[in-house]
N, C-alpha and C positions, 0 to 999 in steps of 0.2 A: 537711684536701682530699681528694679524690678525684683520680686521677691521669683526663685527656682522653682517652689513650691506650693505658690497658691497661684491659681489663674484669676485676673481680675481685682486682687486685693494687695492694697499697699503695702509692700513691707516695711518695716524698722529700718532707719537710718544702718548702711554696713556698718559702722560702728560701733552702736548697737548691738545689731545682730550677732558682731564676731564675736563680744565681750558677754553673749550671753551662755551658761553656763549649759544648758538644754542641747545646745548646738552642738558644742563640743562634743556632749554626751554621745548624740547620735553620729556624728562620724567617727566618733572613736566605736561605737557598734558594730557600724559597717564595716569598716577595717581590721575588727577583730572577727566577724562571720568571715569574709575574703580570705584572712590570714589564716583562720582555720583550715579552711579549704583547702589553699594553697601548700597549705606544709604538711599536706598529704603527698602531694605533687612532687616537691622538693626531697622529700625523702626517699624516692623511688629513686632516681637517678644515682645518690648517694649510695645506698644499700646493693644494687644491684649492677650499676653501670660497669665499673670496672670487671665484675667477675662476666659480663655479659661479651665484654670486648676480648679477656682473655680464652673465654671459651670458643670463639670466632675465629682468634687469630692464633691459639695455640703458642704465646707468649707472655710472659711475664713483665717483660720490658716494656712492653705498650699497654698495661692492665692500666698506667694512669691516662693514657692519654681520652678516654672519656671525660674525666673530668677536668681535664685540661680543655676540652672538645666545650662541652657546654658552658665551661665558667670561661671561655671567649666569647661565643656566644651571647653570653651574660652580659660582657662590655660593648657590645656592639649593641644591644638591648638597652642597655642603660642610656648609650645617648639617644635614640631613639624617644623612647619614653620620657626621658628628660626634657628633653623639646618638644614633643608634643605636650607633657604638664606646664610648660613653661608660655607656649602658646596658649594653649585651647584649656589649661587646668589638671588636677590630679585625676578628675574620674575617666577620660579617657585614654591619658597617658597608660593608668594600670588596667583598664579593661583590654585594651589592646595589649600591654605585655603579659598577662594571663593568656588571652586566646593563642598567639602567637606561641605558648608554653604549649599549651595543649595539642594543636599543630603538629608540634614536634614530638610528642608523646606515641601520638599515632605513626610518624613516620618511623618512629625508635620500634614500634612493634610492626611493622612491615619490614623492616630491612631484619628482624629475626625470624619474621614466616619465612624469609627469601633468602637467609642465611648472607644477607649482601652488606660486608663491612663497610663499604663505601657510604651506601644508604644509609648503614649505623650512625656513620661520625658525621654524615650531614644533617641528621635527624636531629643527633646528639645536640649539634650547635645551634638548631632553632628551639631544641627544648631549653637552652641555655636562658631562654627571655623569661623565665618562671621564676629563675634564682634571682633574678634583675629588679626585676617589678616585686617580688616579694619581697627584697632589702628597699626600696625604693619606696615602698607604702608606708616606713615608719617618718618618713620628713612629713608625710599628709598629715602624721598623729597631733607632729608641734606646728604647723604653720596656725592652728588659732590660739594656742597652749600660752601660759602667762609665761616670761621667761623664767621665772623661777619654776617651775612646771614642766619644762618641757623635756628634760631627759626623763620624768615619770611618763609623759603622756609617748613618749617613743618607747619604752619598755611596756607598756602596755599593747601597743600594737606589736612589738614582737613577741611577748608572751603567748599571744595567742597564737601563733605556729604551734606552739608546744603541741598540743593536741594530735593534732595530725603529723605531725611530725613523730611522734611516737606512737602512734596507731599504724603510719604507712608503710615504714621498717617491722613490724611485726606481721602485717599481713603478706610478707614476701610469701611466705609458704601456701598462703589460704588460695591467694590470687598467682599464684605457680600451679597449684592445682588446677583452677577454675583454665587458666593458658594451656594444660595442655590436655582440659578436655575437651575444648577446639581446638585443638590440633595446632597450638603453637609450643614454643618452646616455653619452657618452667622460667626460664629468668625473665620473659617480657612480660610474664605478669603484673611486677608494680607498675609497669607504665601505662598499663589498661586501669588502675585506679588513679595514677598521674593526669590521664586525659581529661579524666571525667572529671574530677576537683580542680585542675585549672581552668576548665570550662564554665565551669559552675562559678568560682571567683568571677572571675569577668561578666558574669550574668549579674551579681549581686551589686559589682559596682560600678556595672551602665545603668542601673534600675536602681540603685539606693541609695548612693553618695550625692546628696542635693544637701543644703548647699555645697558648693565646690572648696573646701578648703581653705587655698594656694589663692584662686580668686575673691573670694571672700577676702582676706588679710589683706591683697593687694588694694584693694577697693577703702577697706577697714584705715590704713593706715596715708594712704595718700594724699592726703593736707597736710600731713607732719613729713614726707616726704620730698615736699617741695622746695623747701626752704635753701637757699643758694650757699656755697660756702664763700665765705667773706674773709677767711685764712687760708691764703697757698699752704704756707709750711705747716698749719694743724693739720691740714687736708690731706697731707703728702704723709705726714705722721699716721694719718688714722690709717690710711689706704697700707702704710708698709705693716701694721700692727693686724690690718684685716689681713694680709696675704700670709700674716708669720702663721696667725693661727689656724688660716685654712691650710697650709702645709703640715700644722700637729697635726692637726686632724686627720689629713690623707695619713700621716705615717702611722699613726698608732692602727689605723683601722688596713691598712696594708700589710705591715707586719704579721699581723693578728692572723689576718686572712690568708698570708702563706704559711705561715706555718701550721694553721690549722689545717688547711687543705692537702699540704701535702701528705702529714701522719694519717688524717682521716681515710683519704683515699687507699694508703696502702695496708691499713689494717684488714679490711675485710680478707682481704690477697691472700696476707699472711696469717690469718687463721684459716681461711682453706688451704694451703697447702700444706698445713701444720693435721692437716685432715677433720678440719671442723665443717661443723654444715650451715646453709644459710638461716636456719632457727638460731642460732647460737651468732653469727656474725650481726643475723637482724636486731638482735635484742643488745648487744654492744651497741649496735648504729642506733638505736632508738634511746640507747641512754645518754649518747655522745648528743643526739639531738635535743631531748627534752634538757641536758647541760646549757645547750647552747642559747634558748630562750627561757624557760622555767623561773634560772633568776631572774630576769629584767624586771620584774618589780622592783626589788630589793637593790639593783643592780641599780635603777633609777633614784631612786632615794637617797642612795648612798652619792651619785651625782652630785644632788640637789645640794645634798647637806657638806658636804667634803670637800666638791669640787673636783671635773673631770680629769686633772691634773694626776691625783694621787689615787683613783681609779684606774687610768690606763698604768701609772706605774705597777700596779695589783697585779693588770694583766699580765704584763711581760712575768713578773715574779709566778704567778698562778701555771702561764704557757712552759717554763722550764721544769716546774715542778711534773708538768703533764710527760713532757720529753724525756724526762730519766724515769720516771715508772715507765712509762712505754718500752725505753730499751732495756731494763732490764727483768722486764716480765718475761715468763716461760711464754711460748706460742699458745698452749694448751691451756694457761691459765686462764679461762674466760673472768673470773670475777677480778683480777688485775689488770687485767686488758680492760676492762671496762670502766674500771678508776682512774685507769690513765684518760680516758675517752671522756669521762665525765669530766676531769680537770681541764680537758684540753677541753672543750666545749664552755666551759665556766671563763678560761682566760679570753676564749674570743669574743665571747660575752661581756666581758668588762670592755674590752677593746674598744666594741662596736658602739656600747652606748656613750662613753667617754669619749669617743673621737666622734661621732655622730655631735652629742652636744657640743662638744666645741665649736665643731664645723658648724653649726645650725646657730650659733650664737655669735658668730664672728660676721655670716653675709646676710647682707642686707637683703630684703625681700624682692626688690625690685629681682636683684639677679641669682636668688637662692635657688631656683628650680635646674638652675644652667649648670650653678655651681657645683651642685650635689651631686648631678650627673656625671659631670668629670671626672668630679670624685672616686662616683662606684665605677667609673670607667678603671680607672686605675685600679682600685680594690679587684674589678673583675679578671685586669689583666695578671695581676700578682697571684690570682689565684690558677688562674692555668697555668702562669709558668711553676706553681708548684706541685700541682698535680701530675704534671706533663713528668717535672723533673722528678718526682717519687719514684714512679715506676725505674726512671734507668737507676737512682740511687740503693734503688735496694733490691735491681737485678746485680750491681756491678759489688755493692757494699754490704747490703741485709739491711734487715728491717731497724736493727737498731740502732745504724749510724743514721740515717734518717731522722728518727726521733729524737737522740741525742743531737743531732747539727740541728733539728728544727727547736729547741729547746733553748738552746744557745743564741740562733739566731734569735729570738723573740728581744733580748736582752738589748737589744740595738736603741727600742724605743724609750731606754731609761734615760742615755745623757741629753736629748732632745728633751724629754720631761720635764727632767732637772734646772735646763738653760731656760725653757720659758718658765718656770716655778722663780729661776732668781730673775729673769726680768720684769715679773709681776712684782716681784716685791719692792723693786728699785723704783 
């Protein structure tokens, strides 16, 4: 195998290269840089997407539609990114995903300038590719990690999103002023930042992610994955265990995504209707995004030490607490809503890291990217459902009902985790 980094120089064998800590550090460094950039792009749609739709359509009931659209777009993008990654490696898959998100950001700006809801919805669908790619990048961090350190590698990639994710919402007001200065609607401002951030992330990955972690991991594992199965019964049992673990990891991530997206989407609208400005809602969303990603190193260590099932259970309980607090917090209380959204982000983080660890540990390298992409499609569809339903629930029953219902829904993962724990003890 020839080196991807040194022309004319013989590279070490794949197994030796894959085991080199310097290679993993380099890959994590590139992924961290791209995640810092993409975090700013990701936060733009969260902060003002619902407000932009509400402003164009004059209806709260459809304010959840932008979240549903860019989350639905992320479902399609997850398929495309995972298939490119499976066929050609993580580098081209992730770079294409972020470049597509940048195109969507430009489309949102054009829709705002033309006051075109149809173009807005199409552009938000394309913009969702950035969300899918941001999540897919966590798998790249785990490709070369040792089994006992995979959760920490995943969390390292996730935590990098924090800087951009916290900075992005707090730039809602300044970028809005910039948009106004060039005769664009103020709410289009954060998407100016998103387009630049996603484009920069694509360039970093396309030029710096060498060697490709998935291709190298496959090459290193190839000699040990050729042994044929000589016990059909044992092979069937192993397949059943893999399927059960994949379904469990998917369930944890899907449920936490539905709850998080539903409550998060309508919180800025809830605050706006109470007379709060974009600066207040931007601060709350910034703290929420920080809680989504900043605890990742601690979460990764907890998963590696205590197992993903225990951390998954903590996700359900934390989301319940978030829903209860959001339901009782007054709309004018920024501190209480901020605390509720912090708990919401923390619960999502617990669920994402633990669910990803369950999934990654269960799936062999040969089918890993394809299976991961399929699960991320389910996560995206669930997020789209949560975002779309959230506006209707608030319109019909109020924000408190939405928040309380989300907290109770999170408890659905506890029986599945308990069953898996009991099966493991047996």
